All heavy atoms as TSV, in Angstrom:
chain	resi	resn	atom	element	x	y	z
A	1	MET	N	N	10.289	4.528	-7.623
A	1	MET	CA	C	9.556	5.774	-7.734
A	1	MET	C	C	8.069	5.486	-7.584
A	1	MET	O	O	7.533	4.576	-8.199
A	1	MET	CB	C	9.858	6.417	-9.080
A	1	MET	CG	C	9.193	7.737	-9.254
A	1	MET	SD	S	9.861	8.516	-10.739
A	1	MET	CE	C	8.754	9.867	-10.839
A	2	ALA	N	N	7.403	6.271	-6.770
A	2	ALA	CA	C	5.981	6.072	-6.507
A	2	ALA	C	C	5.145	6.498	-7.709
A	2	ALA	O	O	5.483	7.438	-8.426
A	2	ALA	CB	C	5.581	6.867	-5.280
A	3	ASP	N	N	4.052	5.780	-7.903
A	3	ASP	CA	C	3.111	6.100	-8.970
A	3	ASP	C	C	1.977	6.948	-8.406
A	3	ASP	O	O	1.754	7.002	-7.201
A	3	ASP	CB	C	2.483	4.820	-9.551
A	3	ASP	CG	C	3.483	3.960	-10.301
A	3	ASP	OD1	O	4.395	4.517	-10.929
A	3	ASP	OD2	O	3.337	2.729	-10.248
A	4	GLN	N	N	1.262	7.592	-9.294
A	4	GLN	CA	C	0.011	8.269	-8.944
A	4	GLN	C	C	-1.099	7.219	-8.937
A	4	GLN	O	O	-1.012	6.214	-9.636
A	4	GLN	CB	C	-0.320	9.349	-9.982
A	4	GLN	CG	C	0.672	10.477	-10.060
A	4	GLN	CD	C	0.517	11.441	-8.914
A	4	GLN	OE1	O	-0.527	11.526	-8.295
A	4	GLN	NE2	N	1.578	12.158	-8.610
A	5	PHE	N	N	-2.156	7.462	-8.170
A	5	PHE	CA	C	-3.310	6.574	-8.204
A	5	PHE	C	C	-3.856	6.570	-9.623
A	5	PHE	O	O	-3.990	7.608	-10.258
A	5	PHE	CB	C	-4.391	7.062	-7.229
A	5	PHE	CG	C	-5.628	6.229	-7.259
A	5	PHE	CD1	C	-5.667	5.016	-6.595
A	5	PHE	CD2	C	-6.741	6.639	-7.965
A	5	PHE	CE1	C	-6.812	4.230	-6.622
A	5	PHE	CE2	C	-7.882	5.863	-7.999
A	5	PHE	CZ	C	-7.918	4.652	-7.330
A	6	ASP	N	N	-4.141	5.390	-10.152
A	6	ASP	CA	C	-4.606	5.240	-11.525
A	6	ASP	C	C	-5.835	4.327	-11.523
A	6	ASP	O	O	-5.719	3.133	-11.262
A	6	ASP	CB	C	-3.485	4.636	-12.370
A	6	ASP	CG	C	-3.822	4.500	-13.838
A	6	ASP	OD1	O	-5.018	4.461	-14.187
A	6	ASP	OD2	O	-2.879	4.418	-14.644
A	7	SER	N	N	-6.999	4.880	-11.817
A	7	SER	CA	C	-8.227	4.090	-11.757
A	7	SER	C	C	-8.239	2.967	-12.798
A	7	SER	O	O	-8.822	1.909	-12.564
A	7	SER	CB	C	-9.451	4.984	-11.927
A	7	SER	OG	O	-9.399	5.681	-13.151
A	8	TYR	N	N	-7.590	3.171	-13.937
A	8	TYR	CA	C	-7.507	2.109	-14.950
A	8	TYR	C	C	-6.713	0.918	-14.409
A	8	TYR	O	O	-7.166	-0.217	-14.445
A	8	TYR	CB	C	-6.860	2.636	-16.234
A	8	TYR	CG	C	-6.593	1.538	-17.238
A	8	TYR	CD1	C	-7.627	1.006	-18.006
A	8	TYR	CD2	C	-5.317	1.005	-17.407
A	8	TYR	CE1	C	-7.391	-0.014	-18.918
A	8	TYR	CE2	C	-5.068	-0.010	-18.310
A	8	TYR	CZ	C	-6.115	-0.517	-19.067
A	8	TYR	OH	O	-5.883	-1.533	-19.953
A	9	ARG	N	N	-5.518	1.187	-13.904
A	9	ARG	CA	C	-4.699	0.106	-13.339
A	9	ARG	C	C	-5.379	-0.505	-12.119
A	9	ARG	O	O	-5.303	-1.713	-11.897
A	9	ARG	CB	C	-3.316	0.620	-12.949
A	9	ARG	CG	C	-2.455	0.980	-14.120
A	9	ARG	CD	C	-1.114	1.438	-13.623
A	9	ARG	NE	N	-0.336	2.048	-14.668
A	9	ARG	CZ	C	0.822	2.652	-14.473
A	9	ARG	NH1	N	1.337	2.711	-13.258
A	9	ARG	NH2	N	1.479	3.193	-15.462
A	10	GLU	N	N	-6.029	0.341	-11.355
A	10	GLU	CA	C	-6.696	-0.131	-10.144
A	10	GLU	C	C	-7.746	-1.194	-10.463
A	10	GLU	O	O	-7.907	-2.166	-9.735
A	10	GLU	CB	C	-7.331	1.053	-9.415
A	10	GLU	CG	C	-7.694	0.791	-8.001
A	10	GLU	CD	C	-6.522	0.397	-7.119
A	10	GLU	OE1	O	-5.405	0.920	-7.262
A	10	GLU	OE2	O	-6.760	-0.471	-6.258
A	11	ALA	N	N	-8.436	-1.022	-11.581
A	11	ALA	CA	C	-9.446	-1.994	-12.000
A	11	ALA	C	C	-8.820	-3.328	-12.387
A	11	ALA	O	O	-9.507	-4.351	-12.413
A	11	ALA	CB	C	-10.253	-1.433	-13.163
A	12	LEU	N	N	-7.518	-3.331	-12.671
A	12	LEU	CA	C	-6.816	-4.547	-13.090
A	12	LEU	C	C	-5.915	-5.130	-12.002
A	12	LEU	O	O	-5.126	-6.033	-12.271
A	12	LEU	CB	C	-5.984	-4.242	-14.342
A	12	LEU	CG	C	-6.793	-3.777	-15.560
A	12	LEU	CD1	C	-5.860	-3.315	-16.664
A	12	LEU	CD2	C	-7.714	-4.868	-16.042
A	13	VAL	N	N	-6.026	-4.619	-10.773
A	13	VAL	CA	C	-5.210	-5.128	-9.675
A	13	VAL	C	C	-5.669	-6.535	-9.306
A	13	VAL	O	O	-6.833	-6.776	-9.010
A	13	VAL	CB	C	-5.278	-4.195	-8.445
A	13	VAL	CG1	C	-4.671	-4.863	-7.219
A	13	VAL	CG2	C	-4.564	-2.888	-8.742
A	14	MET	N	N	-4.742	-7.482	-9.366
A	14	MET	CA	C	-5.020	-8.875	-9.030
A	14	MET	C	C	-4.307	-9.303	-7.739
A	14	MET	O	O	-4.674	-10.304	-7.146
A	14	MET	CB	C	-4.543	-9.803	-10.160
A	14	MET	CG	C	-5.218	-9.549	-11.468
A	14	MET	SD	S	-6.953	-9.996	-11.314
A	14	MET	CE	C	-7.671	-8.941	-12.531
A	15	GLU	N	N	-3.291	-8.539	-7.336
A	15	GLU	CA	C	-2.512	-8.855	-6.136
A	15	GLU	C	C	-2.229	-7.564	-5.389
A	15	GLU	O	O	-2.183	-6.490	-5.988
A	15	GLU	CB	C	-1.160	-9.470	-6.501
A	15	GLU	CG	C	-1.208	-10.725	-7.315
A	15	GLU	CD	C	0.183	-11.164	-7.747
A	15	GLU	OE1	O	1.127	-11.089	-6.931
A	15	GLU	OE2	O	0.311	-11.576	-8.908
A	16	THR	N	N	-2.020	-7.694	-4.087
A	16	THR	CA	C	-1.589	-6.549	-3.293
A	16	THR	C	C	-0.375	-6.947	-2.470
A	16	THR	O	O	-0.187	-8.122	-2.129
A	16	THR	CB	C	-2.702	-6.046	-2.347
A	16	THR	OG1	O	-3.053	-7.086	-1.448
A	16	THR	CG2	C	-3.919	-5.580	-3.137
A	17	ASN	N	N	0.442	-5.968	-2.166
A	17	ASN	CA	C	1.642	-6.184	-1.382
A	17	ASN	C	C	1.867	-4.938	-0.533
A	17	ASN	O	O	1.626	-3.820	-0.991
A	17	ASN	CB	C	2.840	-6.428	-2.301
A	17	ASN	CG	C	4.097	-6.757	-1.534
A	17	ASN	OD1	O	4.060	-7.367	-0.479
A	17	ASN	ND2	N	5.234	-6.341	-2.067
A	18	THR	N	N	2.310	-5.138	0.687
A	18	THR	CA	C	2.615	-4.017	1.571
A	18	THR	C	C	4.054	-4.150	2.034
A	18	THR	O	O	4.461	-5.215	2.505
A	18	THR	CB	C	1.680	-3.997	2.795
A	18	THR	OG1	O	0.324	-4.065	2.344
A	18	THR	CG2	C	1.875	-2.732	3.608
A	19	VAL	N	N	4.814	-3.079	1.906
A	19	VAL	CA	C	6.221	-3.049	2.313
A	19	VAL	C	C	6.328	-2.198	3.575
A	19	VAL	O	O	5.855	-1.059	3.602
A	19	VAL	CB	C	7.109	-2.459	1.196
A	19	VAL	CG1	C	8.553	-2.353	1.649
A	19	VAL	CG2	C	6.982	-3.278	-0.075
A	20	TRP	N	N	6.914	-2.782	4.591
A	20	TRP	CA	C	7.169	-2.074	5.847
A	20	TRP	C	C	8.671	-1.793	5.947
A	20	TRP	O	O	9.460	-2.721	6.116
A	20	TRP	CB	C	6.728	-2.915	7.041
A	20	TRP	CG	C	5.249	-2.930	7.230
A	20	TRP	CD1	C	4.356	-3.743	6.607
A	20	TRP	CD2	C	4.499	-2.087	8.086
A	20	TRP	NE1	N	3.084	-3.452	7.031
A	20	TRP	CE2	C	3.139	-2.440	7.941
A	20	TRP	CE3	C	4.834	-1.062	8.973
A	20	TRP	CZ2	C	2.128	-1.809	8.653
A	20	TRP	CZ3	C	3.815	-0.443	9.678
A	20	TRP	CH2	C	2.484	-0.797	9.519
A	21	PRO	N	N	9.080	-0.530	5.851
A	21	PRO	CA	C	10.500	-0.215	6.020
A	21	PRO	C	C	10.983	-0.640	7.415
A	21	PRO	O	O	10.204	-0.674	8.370
A	21	PRO	CB	C	10.550	1.307	5.876
A	21	PRO	CG	C	9.321	1.656	5.103
A	21	PRO	CD	C	8.291	0.655	5.525
A	22	VAL	N	N	12.239	-0.971	7.529
A	22	VAL	CA	C	12.812	-1.459	8.783
A	22	VAL	C	C	12.537	-0.485	9.924
A	22	VAL	O	O	12.193	-0.893	11.037
A	22	VAL	CB	C	14.336	-1.702	8.619
A	22	VAL	CG1	C	14.979	-2.063	9.939
A	22	VAL	CG2	C	14.570	-2.770	7.581
A	23	GLU	N	N	12.652	0.796	9.666
A	23	GLU	CA	C	12.485	1.788	10.737
A	23	GLU	C	C	11.039	1.888	11.237
A	23	GLU	O	O	10.785	2.453	12.290
A	23	GLU	CB	C	12.995	3.172	10.301
A	23	GLU	CG	C	12.261	3.781	9.126
A	23	GLU	CD	C	12.849	3.382	7.783
A	23	GLU	OE1	O	13.711	2.495	7.729
A	23	GLU	OE2	O	12.434	3.983	6.785
A	24	LEU	N	N	10.090	1.321	10.505
A	24	LEU	CA	C	8.686	1.343	10.932
A	24	LEU	C	C	8.187	-0.033	11.337
A	24	LEU	O	O	7.005	-0.213	11.618
A	24	LEU	CB	C	7.795	1.876	9.799
A	24	LEU	CG	C	8.082	3.283	9.309
A	24	LEU	CD1	C	7.150	3.652	8.179
A	24	LEU	CD2	C	7.964	4.288	10.444
A	25	GLY	N	N	9.058	-1.012	11.413
A	25	GLY	CA	C	8.665	-2.390	11.633
A	25	GLY	C	C	8.410	-2.797	13.068
A	25	GLY	O	O	8.130	-3.955	13.337
A	26	SER	N	N	8.472	-1.891	14.023
A	26	SER	CA	C	8.355	-2.267	15.433
A	26	SER	C	C	6.916	-2.251	15.950
A	26	SER	O	O	6.697	-2.304	17.144
A	26	SER	CB	C	9.209	-1.322	16.281
A	26	SER	OG	O	8.717	-0.004	16.160
A	27	HIS	N	N	5.946	-2.208	15.062
A	27	HIS	CA	C	4.544	-2.164	15.476
A	27	HIS	C	C	3.994	-3.579	15.641
A	27	HIS	O	O	4.476	-4.533	15.040
A	27	HIS	CB	C	3.721	-1.389	14.448
A	27	HIS	CG	C	4.141	0.041	14.338
A	27	HIS	ND1	N	3.732	0.996	15.217
A	27	HIS	CD2	C	4.966	0.659	13.472
A	27	HIS	CE1	C	4.276	2.155	14.891
A	27	HIS	NE2	N	5.045	1.969	13.842
A	28	SER	N	N	2.947	-3.698	16.460
A	28	SER	CA	C	2.343	-5.007	16.704
A	28	SER	C	C	1.691	-5.535	15.429
A	28	SER	O	O	1.376	-4.769	14.511
A	28	SER	CB	C	1.292	-4.898	17.807
A	28	SER	OG	O	0.170	-4.159	17.338
A	29	ALA	N	N	1.471	-6.831	15.406
A	29	ALA	CA	C	0.835	-7.460	14.240
A	29	ALA	C	C	-0.564	-6.899	14.022
A	29	ALA	O	O	-0.993	-6.696	12.885
A	29	ALA	CB	C	0.790	-8.972	14.420
A	30	ALA	N	N	-1.285	-6.613	15.091
A	30	ALA	CA	C	-2.640	-6.068	14.968
A	30	ALA	C	C	-2.618	-4.673	14.340
A	30	ALA	O	O	-3.439	-4.362	13.476
A	30	ALA	CB	C	-3.311	-6.023	16.332
A	31	THR	N	N	-1.672	-3.852	14.757
A	31	THR	CA	C	-1.547	-2.503	14.185
A	31	THR	C	C	-1.153	-2.583	12.721
A	31	THR	O	O	-1.716	-1.870	11.889
A	31	THR	CB	C	-0.507	-1.675	14.967
A	31	THR	OG1	O	-0.935	-1.573	16.326
A	31	THR	CG2	C	-0.335	-0.295	14.363
A	32	ARG	N	N	-0.209	-3.462	12.420
A	32	ARG	CA	C	0.228	-3.613	11.033
A	32	ARG	C	C	-0.936	-4.053	10.144
A	32	ARG	O	O	-1.130	-3.514	9.055
A	32	ARG	CB	C	1.383	-4.614	10.945
A	32	ARG	CG	C	2.663	-4.072	11.548
A	32	ARG	CD	C	3.712	-5.145	11.679
A	32	ARG	NE	N	4.175	-5.609	10.394
A	32	ARG	CZ	C	5.405	-5.480	9.944
A	32	ARG	NH1	N	6.319	-4.898	10.690
A	32	ARG	NH2	N	5.736	-5.941	8.765
A	33	GLN	N	N	-1.728	-5.004	10.619
A	33	GLN	CA	C	-2.861	-5.486	9.835
A	33	GLN	C	C	-3.889	-4.377	9.633
A	33	GLN	O	O	-4.413	-4.201	8.530
A	33	GLN	CB	C	-3.510	-6.682	10.528
A	33	GLN	CG	C	-4.660	-7.272	9.741
A	33	GLN	CD	C	-5.280	-8.471	10.437
A	33	GLN	OE1	O	-5.059	-8.692	11.628
A	33	GLN	NE2	N	-6.035	-9.230	9.693
A	34	LYS	N	N	-4.170	-3.611	10.676
A	34	LYS	CA	C	-5.128	-2.505	10.588
A	34	LYS	C	C	-4.670	-1.467	9.558
A	34	LYS	O	O	-5.447	-1.015	8.715
A	34	LYS	CB	C	-5.278	-1.855	11.965
A	34	LYS	CG	C	-6.157	-0.632	11.986
A	34	LYS	CD	C	-6.134	0.019	13.365
A	34	LYS	CE	C	-6.608	1.441	13.267
A	34	LYS	NZ	N	-6.324	2.215	14.466
A	35	VAL	N	N	-3.399	-1.101	9.618
A	35	VAL	CA	C	-2.854	-0.099	8.694
A	35	VAL	C	C	-2.872	-0.625	7.259
A	35	VAL	O	O	-3.280	0.086	6.331
A	35	VAL	CB	C	-1.428	0.320	9.128
A	35	VAL	CG1	C	-0.743	1.152	8.060
A	35	VAL	CG2	C	-1.488	1.081	10.449
A	36	GLU	N	N	-2.465	-1.872	7.063
A	36	GLU	CA	C	-2.451	-2.459	5.718
A	36	GLU	C	C	-3.859	-2.500	5.126
A	36	GLU	O	O	-4.057	-2.140	3.963
A	36	GLU	CB	C	-1.860	-3.867	5.762
A	36	GLU	CG	C	-0.366	-3.864	5.998
A	36	GLU	CD	C	0.226	-5.257	6.094
A	36	GLU	OE1	O	-0.411	-6.232	5.639
A	36	GLU	OE2	O	1.347	-5.382	6.630
A	37	GLN	N	N	-4.839	-2.918	5.908
A	37	GLN	CA	C	-6.212	-2.976	5.405
A	37	GLN	C	C	-6.718	-1.585	5.035
A	37	GLN	O	O	-7.355	-1.411	3.998
A	37	GLN	CB	C	-7.136	-3.617	6.442
A	37	GLN	CG	C	-6.938	-5.102	6.580
A	37	GLN	CD	C	-7.787	-5.707	7.687
A	37	GLN	OE1	O	-8.323	-5.012	8.546
A	37	GLN	NE2	N	-7.901	-7.028	7.665
A	38	ALA	N	N	-6.427	-0.601	5.869
A	38	ALA	CA	C	-6.873	0.770	5.598
A	38	ALA	C	C	-6.206	1.329	4.337
A	38	ALA	O	O	-6.864	1.995	3.526
A	38	ALA	CB	C	-6.582	1.666	6.797
A	39	LEU	N	N	-4.918	1.070	4.165
A	39	LEU	CA	C	-4.212	1.576	2.990
A	39	LEU	C	C	-4.733	0.945	1.704
A	39	LEU	O	O	-4.938	1.636	0.705
A	39	LEU	CB	C	-2.705	1.325	3.118
A	39	LEU	CG	C	-1.967	2.208	4.117
A	39	LEU	CD1	C	-0.546	1.710	4.310
A	39	LEU	CD2	C	-1.980	3.655	3.666
A	40	HIS	N	N	-4.963	-0.350	1.712
A	40	HIS	CA	C	-5.422	-1.016	0.504
A	40	HIS	C	C	-6.904	-0.756	0.232
A	40	HIS	O	O	-7.343	-0.869	-0.903
A	40	HIS	CB	C	-5.105	-2.514	0.548
A	40	HIS	CG	C	-3.653	-2.790	0.313
A	40	HIS	ND1	N	-3.058	-2.709	-0.940
A	40	HIS	CD2	C	-2.656	-3.111	1.174
A	40	HIS	CE1	C	-1.775	-2.984	-0.833
A	40	HIS	NE2	N	-1.506	-3.231	0.448
A	41	ALA	N	N	-7.652	-0.388	1.269
A	41	ALA	CA	C	-9.062	-0.038	1.070
A	41	ALA	C	C	-9.197	1.305	0.349
A	41	ALA	O	O	-10.147	1.515	-0.414
A	41	ALA	CB	C	-9.793	0.013	2.404
A	42	LYS	N	N	-8.246	2.202	0.590
A	42	LYS	CA	C	-8.251	3.525	-0.051
A	42	LYS	C	C	-6.846	3.830	-0.587
A	42	LYS	O	O	-6.132	4.683	-0.052
A	42	LYS	CB	C	-8.674	4.599	0.947
A	42	LYS	CG	C	-10.102	4.456	1.423
A	42	LYS	CD	C	-10.476	5.571	2.355
A	42	LYS	CE	C	-11.915	5.402	2.813
A	42	LYS	NZ	N	-12.309	6.451	3.744
A	43	PRO	N	N	-6.449	3.151	-1.654
A	43	PRO	CA	C	-5.074	3.312	-2.139
A	43	PRO	C	C	-4.756	4.726	-2.647
A	43	PRO	O	O	-3.591	5.107	-2.668
A	43	PRO	CB	C	-4.972	2.280	-3.260
A	43	PRO	CG	C	-6.371	1.999	-3.672
A	43	PRO	CD	C	-7.204	2.191	-2.438
A	44	ALA	N	N	-5.754	5.480	-3.016
A	44	ALA	CA	C	-5.506	6.848	-3.488
A	44	ALA	C	C	-4.927	7.722	-2.380
A	44	ALA	O	O	-4.272	8.727	-2.658
A	44	ALA	CB	C	-6.793	7.457	-4.017
A	45	GLU	N	N	-5.126	7.335	-1.124
A	45	GLU	CA	C	-4.634	8.116	0.011
A	45	GLU	C	C	-3.250	7.674	0.485
A	45	GLU	O	O	-2.672	8.295	1.369
A	45	GLU	CB	C	-5.635	8.035	1.165
A	45	GLU	CG	C	-6.979	8.636	0.821
A	45	GLU	CD	C	-8.000	8.487	1.933
A	45	GLU	OE1	O	-7.625	8.041	3.037
A	45	GLU	OE2	O	-9.167	8.811	1.693
A	46	ALA	N	N	-2.728	6.599	-0.085
A	46	ALA	CA	C	-1.409	6.103	0.318
A	46	ALA	C	C	-0.315	7.062	-0.145
A	46	ALA	O	O	-0.384	7.628	-1.234
A	46	ALA	CB	C	-1.167	4.720	-0.264
A	47	SER	N	N	0.697	7.217	0.688
A	47	SER	CA	C	1.804	8.121	0.359
A	47	SER	C	C	2.733	7.552	-0.708
A	47	SER	O	O	3.270	8.296	-1.520
A	47	SER	CB	C	2.619	8.429	1.613
A	47	SER	OG	O	1.812	9.053	2.587
A	48	ALA	N	N	2.938	6.246	-0.698
A	48	ALA	CA	C	3.871	5.614	-1.627
A	48	ALA	C	C	3.198	4.405	-2.276
A	48	ALA	O	O	3.094	3.345	-1.670
A	48	ALA	CB	C	5.142	5.186	-0.906
A	49	LEU	N	N	2.742	4.586	-3.491
A	49	LEU	CA	C	1.975	3.586	-4.228
A	49	LEU	C	C	2.705	3.235	-5.513
A	49	LEU	O	O	3.243	4.116	-6.190
A	49	LEU	CB	C	0.594	4.161	-4.552
A	49	LEU	CG	C	-0.325	3.421	-5.488
A	49	LEU	CD1	C	-0.808	2.133	-4.840
A	49	LEU	CD2	C	-1.520	4.295	-5.832
A	50	GLU	N	N	2.727	1.949	-5.830
A	50	GLU	CA	C	3.377	1.508	-7.072
A	50	GLU	C	C	2.550	0.387	-7.686
A	50	GLU	O	O	2.051	-0.488	-6.987
A	50	GLU	CB	C	4.781	1.002	-6.763
A	50	GLU	CG	C	5.560	0.583	-7.973
A	50	GLU	CD	C	6.958	0.102	-7.614
A	50	GLU	OE1	O	7.275	-0.086	-6.437
A	50	GLU	OE2	O	7.747	-0.109	-8.549
A	51	TYR	N	N	2.377	0.437	-9.009
A	51	TYR	CA	C	1.702	-0.631	-9.738
A	51	TYR	C	C	2.764	-1.426	-10.488
A	51	TYR	O	O	3.529	-0.855	-11.267
A	51	TYR	CB	C	0.699	-0.065	-10.737
A	51	TYR	CG	C	-0.457	0.652	-10.085
A	51	TYR	CD1	C	-0.494	2.036	-10.021
A	51	TYR	CD2	C	-1.519	-0.053	-9.530
A	51	TYR	CE1	C	-1.554	2.703	-9.431
A	51	TYR	CE2	C	-2.584	0.599	-8.939
A	51	TYR	CZ	C	-2.593	1.982	-8.895
A	51	TYR	OH	O	-3.654	2.627	-8.304
A	52	ILE	N	N	2.810	-2.722	-10.244
A	52	ILE	CA	C	3.778	-3.581	-10.904
A	52	ILE	C	C	3.019	-4.502	-11.844
A	52	ILE	O	O	2.086	-5.190	-11.437
A	52	ILE	CB	C	4.575	-4.400	-9.876
A	52	ILE	CG1	C	5.321	-3.429	-8.944
A	52	ILE	CG2	C	5.533	-5.360	-10.574
A	52	ILE	CD1	C	5.939	-4.089	-7.747
A	53	ARG	N	N	3.411	-4.496	-13.102
A	53	ARG	CA	C	2.737	-5.299	-14.131
A	53	ARG	C	C	3.004	-6.767	-13.888
A	53	ARG	O	O	4.128	-7.181	-13.632
A	53	ARG	CB	C	3.249	-4.886	-15.516
A	53	ARG	CG	C	2.557	-5.583	-16.663
A	53	ARG	CD	C	1.176	-4.963	-16.876
A	53	ARG	NE	N	0.588	-5.450	-18.107
A	53	ARG	CZ	C	-0.418	-6.340	-18.137
A	53	ARG	NH1	N	-0.929	-6.808	-17.039
A	53	ARG	NH2	N	-0.909	-6.715	-19.282
A	54	THR	N	N	1.946	-7.573	-13.927
A	54	THR	CA	C	2.066	-9.022	-13.827
A	54	THR	C	C	1.425	-9.626	-15.069
A	54	THR	O	O	0.849	-8.907	-15.880
A	54	THR	CB	C	1.369	-9.567	-12.561
A	54	THR	OG1	O	-0.034	-9.329	-12.670
A	54	THR	CG2	C	1.909	-8.927	-11.299
A	55	HIS	N	N	1.482	-10.942	-15.196
A	55	HIS	CA	C	0.893	-11.599	-16.357
A	55	HIS	C	C	-0.620	-11.418	-16.408
A	55	HIS	O	O	-1.213	-11.321	-17.474
A	55	HIS	CB	C	1.225	-13.092	-16.372
A	55	HIS	CG	C	2.667	-13.364	-16.620
A	55	HIS	ND1	N	3.252	-13.170	-17.843
A	55	HIS	CD2	C	3.643	-13.792	-15.784
A	55	HIS	CE1	C	4.537	-13.474	-17.763
A	55	HIS	NE2	N	4.804	-13.858	-16.534
A	56	SER	N	N	-1.250	-11.369	-15.242
A	56	SER	CA	C	-2.709	-11.319	-15.202
A	56	SER	C	C	-3.276	-9.936	-14.953
A	56	SER	O	O	-4.488	-9.760	-14.945
A	56	SER	CB	C	-3.215	-12.267	-14.115
A	56	SER	OG	O	-2.686	-11.885	-12.858
A	57	GLY	N	N	-2.440	-8.947	-14.708
A	57	GLY	CA	C	-2.924	-7.595	-14.426
A	57	GLY	C	C	-1.839	-6.790	-13.741
A	57	GLY	O	O	-0.744	-6.647	-14.261
A	58	PHE	N	N	-2.152	-6.282	-12.548
A	58	PHE	CA	C	-1.190	-5.485	-11.785
A	58	PHE	C	C	-1.147	-5.940	-10.336
A	58	PHE	O	O	-2.144	-6.425	-9.800
A	58	PHE	CB	C	-1.567	-3.991	-11.813
A	58	PHE	CG	C	-1.323	-3.339	-13.134
A	58	PHE	CD1	C	-2.334	-3.255	-14.066
A	58	PHE	CD2	C	-0.090	-2.810	-13.449
A	58	PHE	CE1	C	-2.127	-2.661	-15.301
A	58	PHE	CE2	C	0.143	-2.219	-14.677
A	58	PHE	CZ	C	-0.883	-2.141	-15.609
A	59	CYS	N	N	-0.005	-5.728	-9.707
A	59	CYS	CA	C	0.154	-5.902	-8.275
A	59	CYS	C	C	0.290	-4.497	-7.689
A	59	CYS	O	O	1.175	-3.736	-8.101
A	59	CYS	CB	C	1.398	-6.727	-7.950
A	59	CYS	SG	S	1.719	-6.859	-6.178
A	60	ARG	N	N	-0.614	-4.152	-6.780
A	60	ARG	CA	C	-0.537	-2.849	-6.118
A	60	ARG	C	C	0.389	-3.012	-4.914
A	60	ARG	O	O	0.122	-3.796	-4.013
A	60	ARG	CB	C	-1.910	-2.398	-5.637
A	60	ARG	CG	C	-1.852	-1.084	-4.878
A	60	ARG	CD	C	-3.089	-0.762	-4.047
A	60	ARG	NE	N	-4.338	-1.057	-4.677
A	60	ARG	CZ	C	-5.251	-1.882	-4.141
A	60	ARG	NH1	N	-5.028	-2.512	-3.019
A	60	ARG	NH2	N	-6.395	-2.088	-4.771
A	61	THR	N	N	1.485	-2.271	-4.915
A	61	THR	CA	C	2.437	-2.311	-3.814
A	61	THR	C	C	2.412	-0.964	-3.106
A	61	THR	O	O	2.611	0.073	-3.737
A	61	THR	CB	C	3.859	-2.613	-4.320
A	61	THR	OG1	O	3.839	-3.890	-4.969
A	61	THR	CG2	C	4.858	-2.641	-3.183
A	62	ILE	N	N	2.144	-1.008	-1.818
A	62	ILE	CA	C	2.132	0.207	-1.006
A	62	ILE	C	C	3.247	0.095	0.015
A	62	ILE	O	O	3.351	-0.906	0.731
A	62	ILE	CB	C	0.771	0.391	-0.300
A	62	ILE	CG1	C	-0.325	0.635	-1.349
A	62	ILE	CG2	C	0.840	1.545	0.701
A	62	ILE	CD1	C	-1.719	0.756	-0.773
A	63	THR	N	N	4.098	1.105	0.056
A	63	THR	CA	C	5.144	1.184	1.063
A	63	THR	C	C	4.635	2.096	2.171
A	63	THR	O	O	4.278	3.247	1.924
A	63	THR	CB	C	6.450	1.737	0.469
A	63	THR	OG1	O	6.870	0.867	-0.597
A	63	THR	CG2	C	7.542	1.822	1.519
A	64	VAL	N	N	4.569	1.566	3.375
A	64	VAL	CA	C	4.056	2.319	4.519
A	64	VAL	C	C	5.048	3.426	4.861
A	64	VAL	O	O	6.265	3.204	4.899
A	64	VAL	CB	C	3.852	1.389	5.726
A	64	VAL	CG1	C	3.332	2.168	6.921
A	64	VAL	CG2	C	2.911	0.253	5.365
A	65	THR	N	N	4.526	4.622	5.101
A	65	THR	CA	C	5.359	5.752	5.497
A	65	THR	C	C	4.924	6.231	6.879
A	65	THR	O	O	3.848	5.870	7.358
A	65	THR	CB	C	5.230	6.920	4.504
A	65	THR	OG1	O	3.887	7.415	4.545
A	65	THR	CG2	C	5.606	6.508	3.084
A	66	GLN	N	N	5.741	7.060	7.493
A	66	GLN	CA	C	5.386	7.621	8.796
A	66	GLN	C	C	4.116	8.451	8.680
A	66	GLN	O	O	3.277	8.446	9.584
A	66	GLN	CB	C	6.543	8.465	9.353
A	66	GLN	CG	C	6.297	8.931	10.766
A	66	GLN	CD	C	6.149	7.792	11.767
A	66	GLN	OE1	O	7.003	6.915	11.800
A	66	GLN	NE2	N	5.099	7.799	12.531
A	67	ALA	N	N	3.923	9.136	7.579
A	67	ALA	CA	C	2.701	9.938	7.365
A	67	ALA	C	C	1.467	9.044	7.363
A	67	ALA	O	O	0.425	9.405	7.921
A	67	ALA	CB	C	2.800	10.725	6.066
A	68	ASP	N	N	1.582	7.877	6.721
A	68	ASP	CA	C	0.465	6.929	6.728
A	68	ASP	C	C	0.163	6.479	8.161
A	68	ASP	O	O	-1.004	6.412	8.560
A	68	ASP	CB	C	0.783	5.709	5.871
A	68	ASP	CG	C	0.881	6.033	4.387
A	68	ASP	OD1	O	0.137	6.902	3.901
A	68	ASP	OD2	O	1.707	5.397	3.708
A	69	LEU	N	N	1.191	6.156	8.921
A	69	LEU	CA	C	0.992	5.708	10.287
A	69	LEU	C	C	0.370	6.798	11.158
A	69	LEU	O	O	-0.528	6.521	11.952
A	69	LEU	CB	C	2.322	5.272	10.919
A	69	LEU	CG	C	2.844	3.920	10.469
A	69	LEU	CD1	C	4.232	3.678	11.048
A	69	LEU	CD2	C	1.906	2.815	10.887
A	70	ASP	N	N	0.832	8.019	10.982
A	70	ASP	CA	C	0.272	9.130	11.756
A	70	ASP	C	C	-1.215	9.304	11.465
A	70	ASP	O	O	-1.990	9.613	12.362
A	70	ASP	CB	C	1.021	10.433	11.445
A	70	ASP	CG	C	2.460	10.409	11.928
A	70	ASP	OD1	O	2.799	9.545	12.783
A	70	ASP	OD2	O	3.247	11.246	11.460
A	71	ARG	N	N	-1.585	9.099	10.222
A	71	ARG	CA	C	-2.969	9.279	9.803
A	71	ARG	C	C	-3.855	8.117	10.224
A	71	ARG	O	O	-5.013	8.316	10.577
A	71	ARG	CB	C	-2.994	9.451	8.275
A	71	ARG	CG	C	-4.332	9.693	7.670
A	71	ARG	CD	C	-4.216	10.055	6.186
A	71	ARG	NE	N	-3.311	9.232	5.423
A	71	ARG	CZ	C	-3.661	8.076	4.826
A	71	ARG	NH1	N	-4.877	7.633	4.931
A	71	ARG	NH2	N	-2.776	7.400	4.134
A	72	LEU	N	N	-3.335	6.898	10.225
A	72	LEU	CA	C	-4.170	5.709	10.400
A	72	LEU	C	C	-4.070	5.026	11.764
A	72	LEU	O	O	-5.008	4.328	12.159
A	72	LEU	CB	C	-3.843	4.681	9.318
A	72	LEU	CG	C	-4.105	5.127	7.889
A	72	LEU	CD1	C	-3.531	4.148	6.905
A	72	LEU	CD2	C	-5.596	5.322	7.672
A	73	ALA	N	N	-2.965	5.161	12.434
A	73	ALA	CA	C	-2.784	4.401	13.691
A	73	ALA	C	C	-3.286	5.169	14.895
A	73	ALA	O	O	-3.610	6.272	14.917
A	73	ALA	CB	C	-1.323	4.034	13.871
């Protein structure tokens, strides 16, 4: 289940992760890198955001959606 953007958790993000669903995986490495950088630069705009608790803080995990690709690519 996706989380809402949380500025408190965001301040404690120590790791980032991007999940590409199989159906969206046919993009070039350059496009994937561009989209990942844009999503993590503005995580509040990501369609599917999740904060996972780690020992040192949080890992921000963003799952790329077609809406994200339409907006960023």
